[in-house]
TISE-629157 format. One record per atom (N, C-alpha, C): z negated, y negated, x; residue in one letter. Coordinates in steps of 0.05 Angstrom, whole numbers, padded with zeros to 5 digits, always signed. Layout:
<sites>
ZYXa...
</sites>
This chain:
<sites>
+00135+00113+00681m+00160+00129+00679m+00164+00137+00650m+00189+00136+00641a+00195+00143+00614a+00191+00172+00609a+00184+00179+00584k+00181+00207+00577k+00209+00220+00577k+00210+00246+00585p+00236+00260+00584p+00246+00261+00555p+00271+00256+00552v+00283+00257+00525v+00308+00273+00526v+00315+00286+00504g+00339+00302+00503g+00362+00286+00494g+00384+00300+00488e+00407+00286+00479e+00402+00273+00452e+00410+00248+00448v+00405+00234+00424v+00427+00240+00403v+00419+00250+00380p+00439+00256+00360p+00452+00231+00349p+00476+00233+00339p+00489+00210+00327p+00476+00202+00301p+00480+00178+00293f+00470+00169+00267f+00484+00186+00245f+00468+00196+00227l+00479+00211+00205l+00471+00198+00179l+00486+00201+00157p+00478+00189+00132p+00451+00200+00123p+00435+00182+00112y+00409+00191+00103y+00412+00210+00079y+00393+00228+00077a+00394+00247+00054a+00385+00233+00029a+00372+00210+00031c+00363+00195+00008c+00365+00166+00015c+00360+00147-00004p+00362+00119+00002p+00343+00111+00025p+00351+00090+00039v+00337+00082+00063v+00308+00074+00057v+00289+00086+00073t+00261+00080+00070t+00251+00069+00096t+00226+00058+00097p+00215+00049+00123p+00213+00072+00143p+00208+00097+00134a+00207+00119+00152a+00235+00124+00164a+00256+00122+00148d+00283+00125+00158d+00289+00104+00180d+00281+00079+00174l+00286+00057+00193l+00270+00062+00219l+00246+00072+00216s+00229+00078+00239s+00243+00098+00257s+00254+00119+00245r+00268+00140+00261r+00293+00128+00274r+00307+00111+00259t+00331+00098+00270t+00325+00082+00294t+00303+00066+00293v+00296+00049+00316v+00287+00067+00339v+00272+00088+00333l+00263+00106+00354l+00287+00119+00369l+00307+00126+00353r+00331+00137+00366r+00345+00116+00384r+00344+00091+00375a+00356+00070+00391a+00341+00066+00417a+00314+00068+00416v+00298+00066+00441v+00305+00089+00459v+00308+00113+00449r+00314+00136+00466r+00342+00133+00478r+00360+00123+00463r+00387+00118+00474r+00386+00099+00497r+00372+00077+00493a+00370+00056+00514a+00357+00067+00539a+00337+00084+00535v+00324+00097+00558v+00342+00116+00572v+00356+00133+00556d+00375+00152+00568d+00397+00139+00583d+00406+00115+00573e+00428+00101+00586e+00418+00084+00610e+00391+00085+00615d+00379+00071+00637d+00381+00041+00636d+00384+00030+00612v+00384+00001+00608v+00356-00008+00600v+00339+00011+00593l+00311+00005+00586l+00293+00024+00600l+00276+00014+00617r+00258+00031+00632r+00229+00027+00622r+00223+00043+00602a+00196+00041+00590a+00190+00068+00576a+00165+00074+00571p+00158+00099+00557p+00168+00098+00528p+00178+00120+00519v+00187+00122+00491v+00163+00126+00473v+00157+00108+00455p+00133+00112+00438p+00136+00137+00420p+00113+00147+00412e+00114+00171+00394e+00126+00163+00367e+00120+00139+00358r+00131+00130+00333r+00134+00099+00334r+00150+00089+00315v+00155+00060+00313v+00147+00052+00285v+00131+00031+00283r+00123+00021+00257r+00142+00000+00246r+00152+00005+00222v+00169-00014+00207v+00155-00022+00182v+00153-00048+00177e+00138-00058+00154e+00156-00078+00139e+00149-00080+00113r+00164-00100+00096r+00159-00128+00107r+00180-00143+00108t+00178-00171+00117t+00159-00187+00100t+00144-00204+00113r+00125-00220+00099r+00139-00242+00083r+00127-00253+00062p+00140-00275+00047p+00149-00297+00065p+00174-00306+00061g+00186-00327+00077g+00199-00317+00102g+00197-00291+00108g+00209-00279+00131g+00238-00273+00127g+00250-00262+00147s+00279-00256+00146s+00283-00226+00141s+00303-00220+00124g+00309-00192+00119g+00290-00177+00101g+00294-00151+00099d+00278-00134+00082d+00255-00121+00097d+00259-00114+00122y+00239-00100+00138y+00238-00112+00166y+00216-00109+00180a+00213-00120+00207a+00199-00099+00225a+00204-00102+00251c+00194-00083+00270c+00187-00099+00296c+00164-00093+00308a+00155-00108+00332a+00156-00091+00357a+00172-00069+00356v+00172-00051+00379v+00181-00064+00405v+00199-00084+00403a+00209-00097+00428a+00186-00111+00442a+00167-00122+00427l+00144-00135+00440l+00126-00114+00453l+00125-00091+00441q+00109-00069+00453q+00121-00059+00479q+00148-00058+00480l+00161-00047+00504l+00166-00068+00526l+00164-00093+00519a+00172-00114+00538a+00156-00112+00564a+00129-00108+00563g+00113-00107+00587g+00120-00084+00605g+00120-00059+00594p+00127-00036+00611p+00156-00038+00622p+00174-00051+00607a+00202-00053+00616a+00206-00077+00635a+00186-00094+00637a+00188-00118+00654a+00212-00135+00646a+00216-00138+00619l+00237-00154+00608l+00226-00172+00586l+00239-00195+00581p+00230-00211+00558p+00234-00195+00532p+00216-00199+00513a+00217-00183+00488a+00243-00187+00473a+00254-00212+00474r+00279-00217+00460r+00302-00202+00473r+00301-00198+00499e+00322-00182+00512e+00320-00153+00505e+00296-00143+00503v+00292-00115+00494v+00302-00112+00465v+00296-00132+00449a+00304-00131+00421a+00335-00131+00419a+00348-00146+00436a+00378-00147+00436a+00389-00119+00444a+00376-00106+00463l+00386-00079+00471l+00384-00060+00447l+00362-00062+00433l+00358-00044+00410l+00376-00051+00386l+00379-00078+00382r+00397-00086+00360r+00425-00075+00363r+00435-00075+00388d+00462-00065+00393d+00464-00036+00387d+00442-00021+00389r+00443+00008+00385r+00434+00016+00357r+00425-00003+00341v+00418+00002+00313v+00440-00007+00294v+00454-00029+00302a+00475-00040+00284a+00495-00019+00277a+00502-00018+00251g+00521+00001+00242g+00509+00027+00231g+00482+00030+00234a+00470+00054+00223a+00472+00054+00193a+00474+00077+00180p+00478+00079+00151p+00455+00064+00136p+00463+00049+00116g+00444+00035+00100g+00434+00008+00110g+00441+00001+00135i+00432-00024+00147i+00455-00044+00145i+00450-00066+00130g+00470-00086+00127g+00471-00106+00150g+00448-00111+00163g+00447-00129+00185g+00421-00127+00200g+00422-00135+00226v+00398-00135+00243v+00397-00163+00256v+00374-00176+00254e+00370-00203+00265e+00346-00203+00283e+00347-00218+00305i+00324-00221+00323i+00311-00248+00316i+00285-00247+00311t+00270-00272+00303t+00245-00274+00320t+00236-00299+00322g+00211-00305+00336g+00211-00295+00364g+00189-00283+00373a+00185-00275+00400a+00201-00251+00407a+00212-00237+00387g+00228-00213+00393g+00226-00192+00371g+00222-00201+00346f+00220-00183+00324f+00249-00175+00315f+00252-00150+00307l+00276-00140+00295l+00273-00141+00265l+00291-00155+00252n+00290-00157+00223n+00315-00144+00211n+00310-00126+00192f+00332-00109+00181f+00337-00118+00152f+00363-00121+00146t+00371-00125+00118t+00387-00101+00109t+00378-00089+00087l+00392-00065+00077l+00417-00074+00062l+00437-00057+00063d+00461-00064+00047d+00454-00061+00018d+00469-00075+00001a+00462-00077-00028a+00462-00050-00041a+00481-00033-00035a+00482-00006-00048a+00458+00010-00040a+00450+00009-00015s+00427+00025-00006s+00402+00014-00019s+00399-00013-00021d+00375-00024-00032d+00371-00016-00061d+00393-00017-00076g+00392-00009-00104g+00384+00020-00107g+00396+00037-00090a+00389+00065-00091a+00360+00070-00083a+00350+00054-00064a+00323+00057-00055a+00304+00049-00078a+00310+00029-00093r+00293+00021-00116r+00292+00044-00136r+00315+00055-00142s+00316+00077-00161s+00299+00101-00151s+00302+00108-00126a+00287+00131-00115a+00257+00125-00115a+00250+00100-00110r+00222+00093-00108r+00208+00095-00135r+00222+00085-00156v+00210+00088-00183v+00207+00117-00190v+00227+00133-00185r+00225+00162-00191r+00202+00175-00175r+00199+00166-00150q+00178+00178-00133q+00151+00171-00144q+00147+00146-00153a+00121+00138-00164a+00115+00154-00189a+00135+00158-00206l+00130+00173-00231l+00125+00202-00225l+00138+00213-00205e+00134+00242-00198e+00107+00247-00184e+00100+00229-00166q+00075+00233-00151q+00050+00224-00165q+00053+00207-00185g+00030+00198-00200g+00009+00184-00184g-00016+00191-00187l-00038+00177-00173l-00036+00180-00143l-00021+00199-00133r-00018+00203-00104r+00005+00188-00092r+00019+00172-00109y+00041+00156-00097y+00029+00137-00076y+00041+00137-00053g+00032+00119-00031g+00014+00134-00011g+00005+00158-00018w-00011+00173+00002w+00008+00181+00024w-00003+00183+00048g+00014+00189+00071g+00000+00204+00093g+00011+00202+00117a+00001+00217+00140a-00006+00198+00162a-00013+00173+00156e-00019+00153+00176e-00042+00162+00194e-00061+00177+00183c-00085+00186+00199c-00086+00216+00201c-00063+00229+00198a-00063+00259+00200a-00074+00269+00226a-00092+00288+00225g-00104+00300+00249g-00128+00285+00259g-00134+00262+00248q-00157+00246+00258q-00182+00255+00244q-00205+00253+00258v-00231+00259+00247v-00248+00233+00249v-00259+00225+00226h-00274+00200+00225h-00302+00205+00215h-00322+00194+00230q-00350+00195+00222q-00358+00166+00214q-00363+00162+00188l-00370+00136+00178l-00400+00135+00173l-00414+00118+00188h-00443+00116+00185h-00450+00087+00178h-00467+00083+00159h-00471+00056+00149h-00501+00051+00144h-00507+00025+00141r-00535+00017+00135r-00543+00027+00107r-00569+00027+00103h-00580+00034+00077h-00579+00009+00059h-00555+00003+00050e-00551-00022+00034e-00528-00017+00016e-00529-00027-00009v-00511-00019-00030v-00482-00026-00023v-00476-00050-00013r-00448-00057-00008r-00437-00039+00015r-00453-00036+00036a-00443-00019+00058a-00438+00009+00049a-00454+00020+00031a-00450+00047+00020a-00425+00049+00004a-00420+00030-00014v-00396+00030-00031v-00371+00028-00014v-00371+00009+00005v-00348+00005+00022v-00342+00030+00039v-00363+00042+00050a-00359+00066+00067a-00347+00088+00050a-00357+00091+00025g-00346+00112+00008g-00316+00109+00003g-00308+00084-00002v-00280+00079-00008v-00263+00081+00017v-00273+00072+00040v-00258+00075+00065v-00253+00105+00070v-00274+00121+00064g-00270+00150+00067g-00248+00161+00050g-00246+00152+00025k-00225+00160+00007k-00197+00151+00017k-00196+00126+00027l-00171+00116+00037l-00161+00132+00062l-00180+00139+00079l-00173+00154+00103l-00164+00182+00095l-00178+00194+00076r-00169+00221+00067r-00142+00220+00055r-00135+00199+00040a-00109+00196+00028a-00087+00194+00049a-00095+00187+00074q-00076+00186+00096q-00078+00210+00115q-00091+00231+00105g-00092+00256+00120g-00115+00260+00139g-00134+00242+00140a-00157+00245+00158a-00179+00263+00147a-00195+00274+00165l-00220+00287+00158l-00242+00267+00161l-00260+00265+00141v-00280+00244+00140v-00307+00255+00132v-00327+00245+00146r-00355+00251+00137r-00370+00224+00137r-00384+00219+00115t-00398+00194+00112t-00428+00199+00112t-00443+00184+00128t-00472+00188+00130t-00486+00161+00128t-00512+00162+00122c-00528+00138+00119c-00552+00140+00137c-00562+00116+00146e-00584+00116+00165e-00610+00125+00152e-00612+00124+00126e-00637+00133+00112e-00630+00151+00089e-00650+00160+00075v-00645+00176+00051v-00630+00159+00030v-00607+00168+00020p-00592+00152+00001p-00608+00144-00024p-00602+00121-00034d-00614+00111-00059d-00602+00127-00082d-00618+00140-00099p-00608+00156-00122p-00588+00140-00139p-00592+00114-00142a-00575+00098-00159a-00546+00097-00148a-00543+00102-00122w-00516+00101-00110w-00497+00121-00123w-00508+00144-00132a-00491+00164-00144a-00477+00154-00168a-00490+00136-00183r-00477+00124-00207r-00455+00104-00199r-00455+00096-00174l-00434+00078-00164l-00412+00095-00150l-00414+00121-00151g-00394+00138-00139g-00397+00142-00109g-00421+00137-00099v-00426+00140-00070v-00439+00167-00064v-00427+00183-00047t-00438+00209-00039t-00440+00209-00008t-00465+00212+00002v-00469+00212+00031v-00490+00232+00038v-00491+00240+00064d-00512+00255+00075d-00531+00235+00089d-00556+00243+00093a-00576+00226+00106a-00580+00235+00135a-00578+00216+00154h-00583+00222+00182h-00598+00198+00193h-00619+00204+00208g-00635+00182+00220g-00623+00171+00246g-00600+00159+00244r-00588+00147+00268r-00584+00117+00264r-00581+00102+00285p-00577+00073+00283p-00551+00068+00267p-00551+00046+00251p-00527+00040+00235p-00503+00032+00252p-00480+00041+00245v-00455+00033+00258v-00440+00014+00238v-00438-00012+00243p-00425-00030+00223p-00397-00021+00216p-00391-00022+00191l-00364-00017+00181l-00350-00044+00177l-00334-00052+00197a-00320-00078+00195a-00340-00101+00190a-00365-00098+00201r-00385-00119+00197r-00389-00127+00168r-00393-00107+00151i-00396-00112+00123i-00421-00129+00118i-00416-00152+00105r-00438-00170+00099r-00454-00160+00075r-00480-00157+00076p-00495-00146+00053p-00496-00165+00030p-00502-00154+00007v-00505-00171-00017v-00531-00187-00015v-00535-00208-00030p-00559-00224-00029p-00584-00207-00034p-00606-00215-00023a-00631-00200-00026a-00637-00196-00055a-00646-00172-00062g-00654-00166-00090g-00631-00154-00106g-00607-00155-00096a-00584-00143-00111a-00582-00114-00104a-00598-00097-00115t-00598-00069-00110t-00577-00055-00127t-00572-00029-00121a-00553-00014-00137a-00562-00014-00167a-00588-00009-00171g-00598-00008-00198g-00594-00034-00213g-00599-00057-00199e-00596-00083-00212e-00567-00089-00219e-00549-00082-00200l-00520-00087-00205l-00510-00070-00228l-00518-00045-00229l-00510-00027-00250l-00519-00036-00277l-00545-00044-00278g-00556-00053-00303g-00543-00078-00314g-00535-00096-00296r-00523-00122-00304r-00493-00121-00309r-00479-00105-00292l-00450-00106-00293l-00437-00079-00301l-00450-00057-00297g-00437-00031-00300g-00423-00023-00274g-00416+00002-00272a-00406+00013-00247a-00379+00000-00239a-00360-00003-00258d-00334-00013-00250d-00334-00042-00240d-00348-00060-00255a-00349-00088-00247a-00365-00091-00221a-00386-00075-00218a-00403-00077-00194a-00386-00068-00170a-00371-00047-00172r-00355-00037-00150r-00334-00058-00142r-00320-00069-00162w-00300-00089-00156w-00312-00113-00142w-00336-00122-00152g-00349-00145-00140g-00358-00140-00111g-00363-00115-00104l-00371-00109-00077l-00347-00104-00059l-00325-00094-00070l-00302-00087-00054l-00281-00109-00051l-00279-00126-00071r-00257-00146-00070r-00259-00166-00048r-00283-00177-00041p-00285-00195-00018p-00280-00180+00008p-00269-00194+00028a-00266-00182+00054a-00294-00176+00066a-00295-00157+00084g-00321-00148+00094g-00338-00170+00106g-00326-00190+00118h-00341-00211+00131h-00349-00233+00111h-00338-00232+00087d-00344-00252+00066d-00368-00244+00049d-00381-00264+00038r-00404-00259+00021r-00395-00246-00006r-00409-00226-00015a-00404-00213-00040a-00428-00217-00058a-00424-00231-00080a-00446-00236-00099a-00435-00231-00127a-00431-00206-00135p-00419-00200-00161p-00434-00214-00184p-00418-00229-00200g-00430-00244-00221g-00420-00236-00249g-00431-00248-00269d-00424-00241-00297d-00395-00248-00304d-00381-00264-00287e-00353-00270-00292e-00335-00245-00291e-00346-00224-00278l-00330-00199-00277l-00330-00184-00303l-00346-00194-00323l-00346-00181-00349l-00329-00196-00369l-00318-00219-00361v-00302-00235-00379v-00275-00222-00384v-00267-00219-00409q-00240-00208-00415q-00220-00230-00417q-00210-00239-00394g-00190-00260-00393g-00176-00259-00367g-00153-00273-00365e-00136-00271-00341e-00149-00283-00317e-00170-00299-00321g-00184-00311-00298g-00201-00291-00283g-00205-00267-00295n-00221-00246-00283n-00201-00226-00271n-00198-00224-00245p-00179-00206-00233p-00182-00177-00240p-00207-00168-00243l-00211-00140-00251l-00200-00135-00278l-00205-00153-00297f-00194-00149-00324f-00164-00150-00323f-00152-00168-00307l-00123-00171-00306l-00110-00145-00296l-00122-00133-00275v-00111-00108-00264v-00113-00085-00285v-00136-00083-00297r-00140-00061-00316r-00124-00065-00342r-00121-00090-00350y-00105-00096-00373y-00075-00091-00368y-00066-00097-00344a-00038-00091-00337a-00033-00061-00339a-00052-00045-00329h-00049-00016-00331h-00049-00007-00360h-00068-00018-00376a-00069-00010-00404a-00044-00018-00419a-00032-00041-00412r-00008-00050-00425r+00016-00032-00417r+00017-00023-00392a+00038-00005-00384a+00036+00021-00400a+00012+00031-00404r+00008+00056-00419r+00015+00051-00448r+00009+00027-00459a+00016+00021-00487a+00047+00021-00491a+00061+00011-00470l+00090+00010-00472l+00101+00039-00473l+00089+00057-00458a+00098+00085-00458a+00093+00097-00486a+00070+00091-00498r+00065+00101-00525r+00084+00089-00545r+00089+00062-00543g+00108+00049-00561g+00136+00060-00558g+00144+00066-00534g+00170+00078-00529g+00172+00106-00542g+00151+00122-00540a+00151+00148-00552a+00155+00147-00583a+00143+00127-00595l+00146+00123-00624l+00175+00117-00632l+00189+00104-00613l+00218+00098-00618l+00236+00119-00608l+00225+00141-00597g+00242+00161-00585g+00253+00153-00558g+00240+00134-00545l+00249+00122-00520l+00232+00132-00497l+00244+00145-00478t+00229+00155-00455t+00239+00141-00430t+00220+00133-00413g+00227+00119-00388g+00244+00136-00370g+00266+00126-00360a+00284+00139-00342a+00300+00118-00327a+00298+00117-00300y+00311+00096-00285y+00340+00103-00282y+00357+00093-00301e+00385+00100-00302e+00403+00078-00291e+00393+00053-00291q+00408+00031-00280q+00388+00011-00267q+00398-00003-00247d+00380-00021-00232d+00369-00043-00250d+00344-00049-00247v+00330-00070-00262v+00326-00094-00244v+00334-00117-00254d+00332-00142-00238d+00303-00153-00239d+00286-00141-00223a+00258-00149-00222a+00249-00146-00193a+00261-00163-00175p+00256-00159-00146p+00227-00160-00137p+00212-00178-00150v+00184-00182-00141v+00167-00157-00148v+00172-00146-00172l+00157-00122-00180l+00166-00098-00163l+00192-00096-00159h+00201-00074-00142h+00188-00076-00114h+00187-00101-00103a+00175-00104-00077a+00145-00096-00077a+00131-00103-00098a+00102-00097-00099a+00098-00067-00100a+00115-00052-00115i+00113-00023-00116i+00121-00011-00089i+00141-00022-00076a+00150-00012-00050a+00128-00017-00029a+00113-00038-00032d+00092-00044-00012d+00068-00026-00014d+00065-00012-00036h+00040+00003-00041h+00034+00023-00019h+00052+00040-00010p+00045+00058+00012p+00036+00044+00037p+00049+00022+00044g+00041+00008+00068g+00014-00005+00065g+00008-00015+00041v-00019-00027+00036v-00041-00005+00039v-00036+00018+00027l-00056+00040+00030l-00060+00047+00059l-00038+00050+00074a-00041+00057+00103a-00056+00035+00118a-00050+00010+00113a-00064-00012+00126a-00093-00014+00118a-00099-00010+00093a-00127-00010+00084a-00143+00011+00097a-00131+00035+00101a-00145+00057+00115a-00148+00050+00144a-00127+00040+00156r-00126+00035+00185r-00147+00014+00193r-00149-00007+00176h-00167-00029+00182h-00194-00026+00168h-00198-00004+00153r-00222+00001+00138r-00229-00023+00121r-00209-00031+00105a-00211-00056+00089a-00202-00051+00060a-00219-00041+00043p-00212-00037+00015p-00203-00063+00001p-00212-00086+00011d-00204-00111-00002d-00174-00115-00002d-00160-00103+00018r-00131-00106+00019r-00119-00092-00005r-00129-00069-00012l-00119-00054-00036l-00125-00070-00061l-00149-00081-00064a-00157-00096-00088a-00138-00120-00091a-00133-00135-00070r-00115-00158-00072r-00087-00149-00079r-00078-00126-00068h-00051-00116-00075h-00049-00109-00104h-00070-00097-00116l-00069-00091-00144l-00067-00116-00161l-00080-00137-00153e-00077-00163-00167e-00048-00172-00166e-00035-00169-00143t-00007-00177-00141t+00010-00160-00159t+00006-00134-00160v+00021-00117-00177v+00018-00125-00206v-00007-00131-00214a-00013-00139-00242a+00002-00165-00249a+00001-00185-00232h+00015-00210-00237h+00045-00206-00240h+00056-00191-00221t+00085-00186-00222t+00093-00169-00246t+00076-00151-00254f+00081-00135-00278f+00083-00153-00303f+00065-00171-00306f+00066-00188-00330f+00090-00207-00329f+00097-00217-00305d+00121-00233-00303d+00146-00217-00312d+00147-00193-00303f+00170-00175-00310f+00169-00170-00340f+00145-00164-00350h+00142-00157-00379h+00151-00180-00397h+00146-00204-00388d+00154-00227-00405d+00183-00234-00403d+00196-00229-00380t+00224-00236-00377t+00243-00214-00383t+00235-00189-00380c+00252-00165-00385c+00237-00146-00403c+00234-00151-00428p+00218-00134-00446p+00228-00105-00444p+00209-00086-00437p+00217-00058-00435p+00225-00045-00461p+00215-00055-00483l+00221-00043-00509l+00240-00061-00525l+00257-00049-00542p+00275-00065-00558p+00261-00086-00575p+00273-00109-00577v+00262-00131-00593v+00280-00136-00617v+00268-00139-00640g+00284-00144-00664g+00303-00122-00671g+00329-00129-00674d+00349-00109-00682d+00362-00095-00658d+00351-00099-00634e+00363-00086-00610e+00362-00056-00613e+00382-00043-00603k+00382-00014-00602k+00372-00004-00575k+00357+00018-00574p+00348+00028-00548p+00372+00034-00531p+00370+00027-00505s+00393+00030-00487s+00383+00040-00460s+00402+00044-00442a+00395+00052-00415a+00379+00030-00401a+00385+00005-00408a+00369-00017-00397a+00340-00015-00404a+00335-00008-00430h+00307-00005-00439h+00294+00019-00426h+00308+00041-00423r+00296+00064-00411r+00289+00058-00382r+00306+00043-00368s+00301+00037-00340s+00278+00017-00337s+00277-00003-00355r+00254-00021-00354r+00228-00007-00360r+00229+00011-00379l+00205+00026-00386l+00196+00043-00362l+00215+00055-00348a+00208+00071-00324a+00195+00054-00303a+00205+00029-00299l+00194+00011-00280l+00166+00003-00288l+00162-00002-00314a+00135-00009-00323a+00115+00014-00319a+00125+00038-00324e+00107+00061-00320e+00101+00065-00291e+00120+00059-00273a+00115+00061-00244a+00094+00041-00236a+00095+00017-00247a+00075-00004-00241a+00047+00006-00250a+00046+00017-00274g+00021+00028-00284g+00010+00050-00267g+00028+00066-00256t+00020+00088-00238t+00007+00076-00213t+00019+00056-00201v+00008+00043-00178v-00020+00032-00183v-00023+00019-00206l-00049+00007-00213l-00070+00029-00217l-00062+00050-00231a-00082+00072-00236a-00090+00085-00210a-00070+00090-00193g-00076+00103-00167g-00093+00086-00149g-00088+00060-00149g-00104+00042-00132g-00132+00040-00143g-00136+00037-00169l-00162+00036-00181l-00178+00062-00175l-00164+00084-00177s-00177+00110-00172s-00188+00111-00143s-00173+00101-00124l-00183+00101-00096l-00206+00082-00093l-00207+00061-00109l-00230+00043-00108l-00254+00054-00124l-00250+00076-00137g-00271+00088-00153g-00276+00073-00179g-00255+00060-00189i-00257+00044-00214i-00240+00056-00235i-00250+00058-00260s-00235+00071-00281s-00211+00054-00290s-00190+00068-00300a-00166+00054-00309a-00162+00063-00338a-00176+00051-00357p-00174+00059-00385p-00146+00053-00397p-00138+00069-00416e-00112+00065-00430e-00114+00044-00451e-00138+00038-00460h-00142+00017-00480h-00164-00002-00471h-00159-00028-00475l-00180-00049-00468l-00184-00066-00493l
</sites>
């Protein structure tokens, strides 16, 4: 039986540019309307997840709620999606709604709303700083993370704890034995409890002999942590000396260099009397998308206990930052006069740097301003 619902308020203009949270509330209102009108007989979910469309997909955002409701409603998912599409179409900021695949709802924002959303997102990143992307995905949850007495499991557990806390959870991390003192230099803090190990996403240990002390002595804390966190939990992690190479073939260097370059642009702008301010839309869709994806990546990394998702995302941000940097120089070149375009590009570059710094911070890796 469906949950009791009250009168559904009409669609109202958003107080700010359309965000995934706005779309989620819009779809949830559509579900409630369909239930109230007795065309959909299914429980109303507490929330609806809306995510950015994957590469090659349709529209700007996608939602799978119709597949979730199809079983309880005893209807094909595409039929449920059609009921919801009819009740979402015309909502402020939504340019179009399409049903794809088994019954996904795909949303395309109207151009004016999308441009305003980009502007608001850049400002939000600059205002929130290292906390940009933190959310309430795990608000009210309590997590006990217990891991083997092994360096990779310890490092991963520590970062998963930070990711969960960034999403509002309460977390305690414990180890099956007395922690290795060298772990503290890798940023791992745990209590010791003599209980059987609980695998964290089946984290595969490092090769025999690769202790915390050996990794620290050979690579240093930052490269060692990246080498342990970047592979997926089920993949082998064997941090090697390639992590110390200062070149674009080293993902860790690329990410940290992109951050350092963003900070250098801010310093260069200050020397010219140029301060980043997003005053007009910048044509850099891939970088905008990478910045917009950051909150969702943090939530997914916490939900799946997978720091590697964040590491891969930072690589994407770094690559898209350099593409933007080369095609839309944030600072004046030659005889160019500083303009609103330069101020806006500089603000976008600073937002990208903020994402990189915040992500590295959650991974426990430093983000130096100079490399």
